[in-house]
DOTORZA-615650 format. One line per field, with one value per residue (C-alpha): chain; x, y, z; residue in three letters. Coordinates in steps of 0.02 Angstrom, whole numbers, always signed. Layout:
BEGIN
kette = (A; ...)
u = (X; ...)
v = (Y; ...)
w = (Z; ...)
rest = (ala; ...)
***
This chain:
BEGIN
kette = (A; A; A; A; A; A; A; A; A; A; A; A; A; A; A; A; A; A; A; A; A; A; A; A; A; A; A; A; A; A; A; A; A; A; A; A; A; A; A; A; A; A; A; A; A; A; A; A; A; A; A; A; A; A; A; A; A; A; A; A; A; A; A; A; A; A; A; A; A; A; A; A; A; A; A; A; A; A; A; A; A; A; A; A; A; A; A; A; A; A; A; A; A; A; A; A; A; A; A; A; A; A; A; A; A; A; A; A; A; A; A; A; A; A; A; A; A; A; A; A; A; A; A; A; A; A; A; A; A; A; A; A; A; A; A; A; A; A; A; A; A; A; A; A; A; A; A; A; A; A; A; A; A; A; A; A; A; A; A; A; A; A; A; A; A; A; A; A; A; A; A; A; A; A; A; A; A; A; A; A; A; A; A; A; A; A; A; A; A; A; A; A; A; A; A; A; A; A; A; A; A; A; A; A; A; A; A; A; A; A; A; A; A; A; A; A; A; A; A; A; A; A; A; A; A; A; A; A; A; A; A; A; A; A; A; A; A; A; A; A; A; A; A; A; A; A; A; A; A; A; A; A; A; A; A; A; A; A; A; A; A; A; A; A; A; A; A; A; A; A; A; A; A; A; A; A; A; A; A; A; A; A; A; A; A; A; A; A; A; A; A; A; A; A; A; A; A; A; A; A; A; A; A; A; A; A; A; A; A; A; A; A; A; A; A; A; A; A; A; A; A; A; A; A; A; A; A; A; A; A; A; A; A; A; A; A; A; A; A; A; A; A; A; A; A; A; A; A; A; A; A; A; A; A; A; A; A; A; A; A; A; A; A; A; A; A; A; A; A; A; A; A; A; A; A; A; A; A; A; A; A; A; A; A; A; A; A; A; A; A; A; A; A; A; A; A; A; A; A; A; A; A; A; A; A; A; A; A; A; A; A; A; A; A; A; A; A; A; A; A; A; A; A; A; A; A; A; A; A; A; A; A; A; A; A; A; A; A; A; A; A; A; A; A; A; A; A; A; A; A; A; A; A; A; A; A; A; A; A; A; A; A; A; A; A; A; A; A; A; A; A; A; A; A; A; A; A; A; A; A; A; A; A; A; A; A; A; A; A; A; A; A; A; A; A; A; A; A; A; A; A; A; A; A; A; A; A; A; A; A; A; A; A; A; A; A; A; A; A; A; A; A; A; A; A; A; A; A; A; A; A; A; A; A; A; A; A; A; A; A; A; A; A; A; A; A; A; A; A; A; A; A; A; A; A; A; A; A; A; A; A; A; A; A; A; A; A; A; A; A; A; A; A; A; A; A; A; A; A; A; A; A; A; A; A; A; A; A; A; A; A; A)
u = (+2888; +2762; +2678; +2510; +2580; +2664; +2501; +2404; +2529; +2508; +2318; +2332; +2449; +2328; +2179; +2260; +2332; +2162; +2081; +2205; +2213; +2026; +2044; +1871; +1734; +1781; +1650; +1703; +1886; +1835; +1736; +1883; +1997; +1872; +1876; +2067; +2064; +1950; +2054; +2213; +2127; +2166; +1986; +1854; +1688; +1606; +1730; +1707; +1520; +1530; +1519; +1334; +1302; +1436; +1361; +1450; +1382; +1205; +1212; +1263; +1122; +995; +1061; +1032; +849; +830; +904; +774; +637; +709; +715; +536; +478; +528; +634; +801; +755; +700; +869; +955; +848; +888; +1075; +1063; +964; +1094; +1232; +1155; +1206; +1382; +1422; +1576; +1470; +1342; +1479; +1549; +1378; +1350; +1521; +1521; +1347; +1397; +1555; +1464; +1327; +1455; +1533; +1374; +1298; +1364; +1463; +1369; +1203; +1265; +1328; +1169; +1069; +1174; +1214; +1043; +1069; +1241; +1174; +1031; +1152; +1260; +1104; +1057; +1229; +1258; +1416; +1465; +1418; +1595; +1655; +1548; +1520; +1697; +1729; +1565; +1632; +1795; +1700; +1604; +1768; +1846; +1692; +1686; +1859; +1805; +1705; +1698; +1534; +1579; +1644; +1635; +1826; +1843; +1720; +1811; +1983; +1912; +1833; +1993; +2092; +1972; +1992; +2180; +2158; +2165; +2032; +1907; +1911; +1791; +1663; +1763; +1940; +1963; +1914; +2085; +2164; +2005; +1960; +2130; +2126; +1948; +2005; +2156; +2048; +1913; +2044; +2115; +1939; +1913; +2088; +2128; +1990; +1849; +1966; +2061; +1936; +1885; +1703; +1665; +1479; +1494; +1391; +1292; +1236; +1191; +1082; +1000; +965; +896; +842; +660; +581; +565; +392; +287; +200; +152; +226; +151; +246; +161; +165; +331; +431; +610; +585; +470; +554; +691; +712; +738; +908; +969; +924; +1004; +851; +903; +1083; +1054; +899; +909; +730; +660; +527; +413; +286; +230; +43; +0; -188; -262; -96; +15; +199; +297; +435; +587; +543; +722; +721; +546; +537; +426; +276; +183; +39; +129; +110; +263; +245; +406; +487; +615; +637; +517; +665; +731; +559; +538; +708; +659; +495; +573; +723; +626; +468; +352; +186; +176; +17; -28; -5; -145; -267; -239; -250; -120; -211; -195; -13; +45; -54; +71; -51; -41; +87; +161; +162; +197; +59; +68; -85; -115; -148; -327; -360; -529; -439; -350; -409; -487; -420; -403; -525; -660; -629; -637; -497; -488; -673; -685; -531; -499; -321; -233; -122; +29; +130; +138; +278; +266; +414; +450; +328; +340; +180; +140; -30; -91; -105; -293; -308; -190; -277; -203; -114; -64; +95; +81; +153; +54; +126; -22; -40; -171; -218; -123; -284; -348; -183; -168; -347; -294; -153; -278; -375; -340; -320; -152; +15; +93; +275; +342; +306; +409; +473; +464; +390; +266; +250; +316; +214; +73; +180; +347; +399; +400; +538; +626; +632; +673; +860; +883; +789; +895; +1054; +995; +953; +1127; +1220; +1136; +1176; +995; +1039; +1174; +1171; +1134; +983; +912; +940; +849; +704; +700; +681; +548; +454; +460; +393; +262; +192; +195; +304; +413; +361; +462; +502; +575; +681; +753; +797; +871; +1014; +1174; +1211; +1383; +1435; +1363; +1451; +1613; +1609; +1556; +1697; +1835; +1803; +1876; +2039; +2056; +2014; +2152; +2277; +2241; +2231; +2393; +2486; +2527; +2445; +2532; +2699; +2688; +2628; +2745; +2897; +2877; +2842; +2995; +3101; +3072; +3117; +3303; +3249; +3140; +2956; +2906; +2967; +2884; +2721; +2736; +2764; +2612; +2504; +2575; +2556; +2379; +2328; +2399; +2311; +2145; +2152; +2138; +2049; +1907; +1946; +1885; +1992; +2145; +2111; +2084; +2245; +2352; +2291; +2375; +2534; +2550; +2509; +2649; +2770; +2724; +2762; +2929; +2976; +2914; +2795; +2610; +2505; +2373; +2466; +2487; +2304; +2253; +2368; +2283; +2108; +2142; +2244; +2111; +1991; +2118; +2056; +2054; +2156; +2040; +1852; +1851; +1938; +1794; +1607; +1569; +1700; +1614; +1442; +1488; +1577; +1423; +1333; +1496; +1548; +1722; +1865; +1990; +2127; +2026; +2038; +2225; +2263; +2173; +2173; +2357; +2419; +2281; +2336; +2516; +2463; +2360; +2493; +2624; +2503; +2452; +2634; +2678; +2521; +2486; +2646; +2603; +2423; +2458; +2642; +2737)
v = (-4613; -4669; -4840; -4761; -4675; -4837; -4934; -4799; -4801; -4990; -4973; -4837; -4946; -5094; -4986; -4907; -5074; -5158; -5013; -5023; -5214; -5234; -5372; -5327; -5203; -5025; -5012; -5180; -5125; -4961; -5053; -5170; -5019; -4945; -5107; -5102; -4923; -4978; -5133; -5030; -4897; -4762; -4700; -4712; -4800; -4630; -4569; -4730; -4702; -4512; -4527; -4572; -4398; -4309; -4160; -4207; -4385; -4332; -4195; -4321; -4436; -4295; -4242; -4417; -4401; -4222; -4278; -4416; -4287; -4190; -4347; -4393; -4221; -4265; -4106; -4198; -4296; -4134; -4056; -4208; -4197; -4012; -4044; -4184; -4071; -3933; -4062; -4113; -4295; -4266; -4351; -4239; -4080; -4154; -4191; -4015; -3938; -4050; -4022; -3836; -3814; -3915; -3814; -3648; -3694; -3763; -3590; -3528; -3679; -3820; -3945; -4091; -4015; -3980; -4158; -4233; -4134; -4186; -4369; -4420; -4306; -4385; -4562; -4512; -4441; -4598; -4699; -4589; -4597; -4780; -4744; -4802; -4686; -4708; -4598; -4452; -4459; -4440; -4294; -4225; -4232; -4151; -4012; -3973; -3963; -3847; -3735; -3731; -3652; -3498; -3406; -3385; -3483; -3613; -3734; -3740; -3748; -3571; -3506; -3599; -3532; -3356; -3373; -3441; -3297; -3173; -3261; -3234; -3047; -3040; -2976; -3101; -3145; -3063; -3159; -3163; -3150; -3335; -3313; -3252; -3420; -3524; -3474; -3527; -3693; -3720; -3705; -3820; -3946; -3950; -3976; -4120; -4190; -4196; -4245; -4374; -4424; -4453; -4544; -4658; -4702; -4884; -4926; -5001; -5014; -5110; -5075; -5238; -5212; -5031; -5087; -5223; -5099; -4956; -5009; -5053; -5162; -5094; -5017; -4951; -4786; -4621; -4447; -4290; -4140; -3982; -3814; -3726; -3882; -3875; -4037; -3947; -3936; -4058; -4242; -4398; -4418; -4238; -4246; -4418; -4479; -4663; -4633; -4493; -4560; -4746; -4753; -4803; -4704; -4837; -4724; -4544; -4507; -4339; -4310; -4455; -4492; -4634; -4621; -4782; -4769; -4656; -4590; -4534; -4401; -4327; -4153; -4161; -4048; -3986; -4100; -4252; -4408; -4521; -4706; -4744; -4894; -4891; -4909; -4800; -4708; -4661; -4613; -4498; -4419; -4390; -4311; -4196; -4139; -4101; -4031; -4167; -4232; -4410; -4509; -4472; -4283; -4275; -4391; -4366; -4204; -4132; -4190; -4370; -4356; -4267; -4372; -4456; -4602; -4647; -4778; -4855; -5045; -5180; -5308; -5456; -5532; -5714; -5837; -5857; -5670; -5607; -5457; -5561; -5510; -5349; -5172; -5043; -4931; -5065; -5117; -4935; -4987; -4828; -4823; -5010; -5028; -4849; -4856; -4795; -4899; -4793; -4913; -5090; -5217; -5364; -5476; -5528; -5416; -5237; -5140; -4987; -4942; -4822; -4913; -4896; -4993; -5138; -5308; -5378; -5547; -5670; -5619; -5436; -5324; -5167; -5017; -4964; -4798; -4759; -4755; -4885; -4967; -4987; -5054; -5178; -5229; -5274; -5379; -5486; -5529; -5691; -5589; -5517; -5571; -5431; -5396; -5244; -5066; -4931; -4765; -4653; -4484; -4421; -4251; -4157; -4213; -4103; -4032; -4050; -3880; -3943; -4069; -3954; -3802; -3889; -3908; -3726; -3665; -3776; -3705; -3523; -3540; -3608; -3485; -3333; -3393; -3414; -3591; -3721; -3836; -3980; -3894; -3838; -4012; -4100; -3978; -4000; -4189; -4168; -4050; -4175; -4313; -4205; -4145; -4324; -4268; -4416; -4578; -4641; -4801; -4695; -4601; -4765; -4832; -4664; -4676; -4762; -4847; -4906; -4724; -4683; -4826; -4788; -4609; -4662; -4788; -4676; -4518; -4593; -4623; -4434; -4413; -4536; -4444; -4283; -4354; -4454; -4304; -4395; -4264; -4121; -4211; -4242; -4066; -3971; -4078; -4060; -3874; -3840; -3941; -3809; -3658; -3651; -3635; -3482; -3441; -3492; -3670; -3674; -3618; -3756; -3884; -3817; -3844; -4019; -4073; -4006; -4094; -4258; -4238; -4197; -4364; -4457; -4339; -4221; -4060; -3956; -4056; -4030; -3843; -3828; -3924; -3823; -3644; -3616; -3699; -3587; -3429; -3463; -3504; -3343; -3244; -3334; -3297; -3117; -3131; -3100; -3250; -3226; -3324; -3469; -3463; -3462; -3610; -3706; -3661; -3719; -3872; -3931; -3943; -4034; -4207; -4307; -4464; -4554; -4582; -4537; -4368; -4267; -4298; -4282; -4412; -4532; -4493; -4549; -4707; -4819; -4750; -4751; -4925; -4857; -4942; -4858; -4876; -4775; -4622; -4649; -4667; -4512; -4409; -4414; -4330; -4200; -4163; -4141; -4028; -3913; -3915; -3851; -3723; -3657; -3652; -3541; -3431; -3393; -3290; -3192; -3154; -3130; -3079; -3152)
w = (+4359; +4489; +4488; +4447; +4292; +4236; +4255; +4163; +4019; +4007; +3998; +3864; +3760; +3774; +3728; +3575; +3516; +3530; +3438; +3295; +3280; +3314; +3440; +3504; +3458; +3506; +3644; +3717; +3722; +3804; +3938; +3972; +3991; +4114; +4213; +4218; +4281; +4423; +4460; +4474; +4582; +4454; +4461; +4594; +4561; +4556; +4425; +4325; +4304; +4292; +4102; +4115; +4184; +4084; +3991; +3829; +3831; +3873; +3741; +3607; +3662; +3653; +3482; +3413; +3464; +3401; +3235; +3223; +3248; +3101; +2994; +3035; +2978; +2799; +2782; +2782; +2627; +2543; +2581; +2507; +2350; +2331; +2348; +2220; +2104; +2109; +2087; +1920; +1935; +2000; +2166; +2182; +2171; +2291; +2418; +2395; +2430; +2581; +2661; +2624; +2700; +2853; +2879; +2858; +2982; +3105; +3117; +3202; +3289; +3396; +3292; +3367; +3316; +3139; +3114; +3188; +3059; +2910; +2947; +2878; +2727; +2697; +2706; +2591; +2461; +2475; +2440; +2292; +2211; +2257; +2354; +2528; +2672; +2736; +2593; +2655; +2843; +2911; +2791; +2858; +3036; +2982; +2890; +3050; +3147; +3017; +3019; +3208; +3218; +3120; +3254; +3441; +3455; +3324; +3456; +3645; +3650; +3581; +3710; +3847; +3802; +3788; +3960; +4037; +3959; +4039; +4207; +4194; +4167; +3977; +3860; +3794; +3608; +3487; +3382; +3220; +3289; +3251; +3069; +3011; +3044; +3044; +2866; +2800; +2893; +2831; +2650; +2679; +2770; +2637; +2500; +2601; +2622; +2434; +2379; +2513; +2635; +2510; +2389; +2507; +2643; +2618; +2581; +2750; +2709; +2545; +2390; +2401; +2580; +2543; +2398; +2502; +2640; +2538; +2364; +2346; +2213; +2036; +2020; +1879; +1910; +1828; +1842; +1765; +1699; +1766; +1679; +1705; +1747; +1683; +1585; +1463; +1293; +1340; +1301; +1406; +1321; +1347; +1532; +1553; +1648; +1641; +1697; +1822; +1907; +1865; +1801; +1632; +1540; +1462; +1376; +1356; +1364; +1284; +1290; +1190; +1105; +1166; +1120; +1142; +1010; +999; +1172; +1208; +1071; +1089; +1170; +1324; +1347; +1499; +1554; +1480; +1585; +1591; +1628; +1723; +1804; +1945; +2131; +2229; +2305; +2133; +2070; +2220; +2185; +2003; +2058; +2188; +2087; +1927; +2006; +1940; +2003; +2063; +2036; +2216; +2193; +2065; +2153; +2339; +2436; +2553; +2710; +2650; +2600; +2757; +2883; +3000; +3023; +2838; +2787; +2630; +2620; +2493; +2468; +2350; +2267; +2311; +2168; +2229; +2251; +2194; +2118; +1984; +1810; +1871; +1848; +1986; +1892; +1886; +2066; +2124; +2241; +2341; +2381; +2417; +2528; +2587; +2518; +2362; +2245; +2207; +2101; +2033; +2021; +1901; +1859; +1681; +1589; +1523; +1560; +1455; +1527; +1657; +1822; +1828; +1664; +1702; +1731; +1892; +1893; +2031; +2125; +2070; +2206; +2245; +2334; +2441; +2531; +2662; +2847; +2949; +3007; +2828; +2761; +2903; +2866; +2689; +2758; +2851; +2692; +2598; +2438; +2493; +2563; +2667; +2624; +2713; +2766; +2680; +2747; +2593; +2636; +2505; +2590; +2737; +2887; +2950; +3089; +3000; +3063; +3244; +3211; +3088; +3202; +3365; +3331; +3272; +3426; +3538; +3461; +3468; +3652; +3685; +3572; +3650; +3826; +3878; +3932; +3902; +3752; +3871; +3948; +3782; +3703; +3845; +3835; +3647; +3664; +3798; +3681; +3536; +3647; +3733; +3567; +3499; +3356; +3403; +3488; +3635; +3537; +3397; +3525; +3592; +3420; +3363; +3488; +3433; +3599; +3540; +3527; +3699; +3788; +3698; +3761; +3937; +3952; +3879; +3981; +4143; +4049; +4029; +4213; +4260; +4149; +4241; +4418; +4405; +4332; +4169; +4059; +4149; +4145; +3957; +3915; +4029; +3985; +3797; +3806; +3914; +3792; +3658; +3765; +3712; +3529; +3550; +3571; +3393; +3421; +3592; +3511; +3382; +3520; +3614; +3460; +3433; +3616; +3626; +3466; +3533; +3700; +3620; +3527; +3693; +3810; +3767; +3675; +3822; +3945; +3835; +3829; +4017; +4047; +3927; +3956; +4126; +4062; +3908; +4005; +4128; +3985; +3892; +4048; +4070; +3889; +3903; +3753; +3724; +3784; +3647; +3511; +3633; +3683; +3500; +3471; +3612; +3549; +3371; +3420; +3544; +3395; +3285; +3334; +3173; +3210; +3333; +3346; +3531; +3535; +3463; +3481; +3295; +3252; +3371; +3301; +3125; +3184; +3176; +3022; +2922; +2980; +3020; +3108; +3224; +3093; +2967; +3079; +3104; +2918; +2856; +3016; +3060; +2898; +2917; +3095; +3038; +2893; +3004; +3141; +3018; +2945; +3117; +3176; +3027; +3023; +3207; +3234; +3075; +3128; +3315; +3332; +3479)
rest = (met; thr; leu; asp; ile; ala; leu; leu; leu; gly; ile; ile; val; phe; thr; leu; thr; ser; phe; val; leu; glu; trp; leu; pro; leu; asp; ala; thr; ala; leu; ile; ser; leu; gly; leu; leu; leu; leu; cys; asn; leu; val; thr; pro; glu; gln; ala; ile; ala; gly; phe; ser; asn; pro; ala; val; val; thr; val; leu; met; met; phe; ile; leu; ser; glu; gly; leu; val; gln; ser; gly; leu; val; arg; arg; ile; gly; tyr; arg; ile; ala; arg; tyr; ala; arg; gly; ser; ser; phe; arg; ala; ala; thr; phe; leu; leu; gly; leu; thr; gly; phe; ile; ser; ala; phe; ile; asn; asn; thr; ala; ala; val; ser; ile; phe; ile; pro; val; gly; thr; gly; leu; ala; glu; his; tyr; arg; ile; ser; pro; ser; arg; leu; leu; leu; pro; leu; ser; tyr; ala; ala; ile; phe; gly; gly; thr; cys; thr; leu; ile; gly; thr; ser; thr; asn; leu; leu; val; ser; ser; leu; ala; ala; glu; his; gly; met; ser; ala; phe; ser; met; phe; glu; phe; phe; tyr; leu; gly; gly; ile; leu; phe; val; leu; gly; met; leu; tyr; asn; his; leu; val; val; met; arg; tyr; leu; pro; glu; arg; val; asp; gln; ala; ser; leu; thr; arg; lys; tyr; glu; met; ala; ser; tyr; leu; thr; glu; val; lys; ile; pro; lys; gly; ala; asp; leu; val; gly; arg; thr; val; leu; ser; glu; gln; val; ser; asp; arg; tyr; arg; ile; asn; val; ile; glu; ile; ile; arg; gly; asn; gln; arg; ile; ala; ser; asp; ile; arg; his; ile; pro; leu; glu; asp; gln; asp; thr; leu; ile; val; arg; gly; ser; met; glu; asp; ile; met; ala; phe; lys; glu; gln; arg; gly; leu; leu; leu; leu; ser; asp; thr; lys; leu; asp; asp; ser; asp; leu; ala; asp; ala; asn; asn; ile; leu; ala; glu; leu; gln; leu; ser; pro; thr; ser; arg; leu; val; gly; glu; thr; leu; asn; val; leu; asp; phe; arg; lys; arg; tyr; gly; cys; phe; val; leu; ala; leu; asn; arg; thr; gly; glu; val; ile; arg; glu; lys; leu; ala; trp; val; pro; leu; lys; pro; trp; asp; thr; leu; leu; val; phe; gly; pro; arg; gln; arg; val; glu; gly; leu; gln; ser; leu; glu; asp; phe; phe; pro; leu; lys; glu; leu; ser; val; arg; leu; arg; leu; thr; lys; arg; trp; trp; val; gly; ala; leu; thr; ile; pro; ile; val; val; ile; leu; ala; ala; thr; gly; val; met; ser; ile; leu; glu; ser; ala; ile; leu; gly; val; val; phe; leu; leu; ala; thr; arg; thr; leu; arg; ile; gln; gln; ala; tyr; thr; ala; val; asp; trp; thr; val; ile; phe; leu; leu; val; ala; met; leu; pro; leu; gly; thr; ala; met; glu; ser; thr; gly; leu; ala; his; met; ile; gly; asn; gly; leu; val; glu; ala; gly; ala; pro; phe; gly; pro; thr; val; val; leu; ser; leu; val; ile; leu; val; thr; ser; ile; leu; thr; ser; phe; ile; thr; asn; asn; ser; ala; ala; val; leu; met; val; pro; ile; val; ile; ser; ile; ala; his; glu; leu; gly; val; asp; pro; lys; pro; phe; leu; met; gly; val; ala; phe; ala; ala; ser; met; ser; phe; ala; thr; pro; thr; gly; tyr; gln; thr; asn; thr; met; val; leu; gly; pro; gly; gly; tyr; arg; phe; ile; asp; tyr; val; lys; val; gly; thr; pro; leu; thr; val; leu; leu; trp; leu; ala; ala; ser; phe; leu; ile; pro; leu; ile; trp; pro; leu)
***
């Protein structure tokens, strides 16, 4: 063993120990490791900073921004509402829909793009069901990895191995050749997701902080049941409105009739107006999932609701406000101030009136919707105390389709070979900024810089493993050790070694390293190289035990509040399970 390899092993041991014991934040540990590599001359300064221009790093950065464009369109929240609607109040069914959809889409688009689309949906569902995002986001990453193994274009690793096979004189793989094994591993992986990962992952983002972050004040507002809504003929009790949506129906207004007693058992009719109380987020979920009309839907037009310049803000009435004692109807609030009062919050009193008829009191909180300039004008008046601006989308924005279609277009351009995923992602971000679909400040805040610096600092470690010969020594030595036991055992070792390597270097680097080794071993054993190449392709994607081995694992690190040990605990058994399954199935599907 050379001195360089000994030093590198020491740095790897320090890095992994610090990750597991959490001596320092992950990105700080990665930067220290980078400094040690430089100090020991295991990488050059150019190699140390190469991560800043690495296509994988820049692609992840661009995907963060593209994902923000999708979120700002309002479509992501709609998708979350639809999933919650089909789940009918079951968080298990909602998670099944989310993970299944992610896995299916990942079979045809880049995994990074798929995860960037569904991270906001996952956090939204976690918010809706009052569960920690950490219970959903790592399973989301795993689902994308499972799905990506099912087709040739599902992950760049499959394309890379196919290309390398062609360079060595073998036929390239077909689009769905991976599906035979990928489909089985997808089912096994999804079962493991539900039975193990989602049950035993700790709630790193605790319930209290999630509530503080997302839950708005309890507001009073009105929703109307339109003709054809599925609530018609049903009752508040049968639909479990209070339990499922966490809102209270205070009164039913039916024409000139006001129903305030035995509300839970009264069949609802079309055109009924419900006076409801709850957080604005829950009220919006109730509206979207049951096809109802919010107060704004009946009194504001689509141009108002979809205008990106309009904002929602909370304003509190001062004790000396001139509005105290008046009603919104008498004040003609919209005409006088150019804004619309969407809801009202009042502590310690149950209100059973339409908002327009409620006499205002000191310290009432109004949820005001309107042009930013008008709302900010209200904040400057002595009648109001400004509280905060809210981010609830009442409608898809005017040009929602720009943000919504940019990611699919980026992926299609890459999948069809028109340009690389990096090129298309950069052009997609430029397009969002040039069309003012996204502001440059939003682009900056959309990027999880911890993830970026973690990737940048860890990539040189893989470079050092390759340049010192450590990776080749480990791979070649373990593979040769299985030769006396026959090609099936050698294949199993190939899968194991590749899956270990891909936990510490990138999946593509692991594939590039292992392909020439397994081709030479196949020739020595006198067997078909295809099973070995398939083993490398699948194993290079089996990166579940670390946050740094696969881009999607790194992307969910911050939003899920994960620690390194979380990946080790749930990812290691999954890696072993799929290693054993692949070792048994590959020789059956592609005989040696």
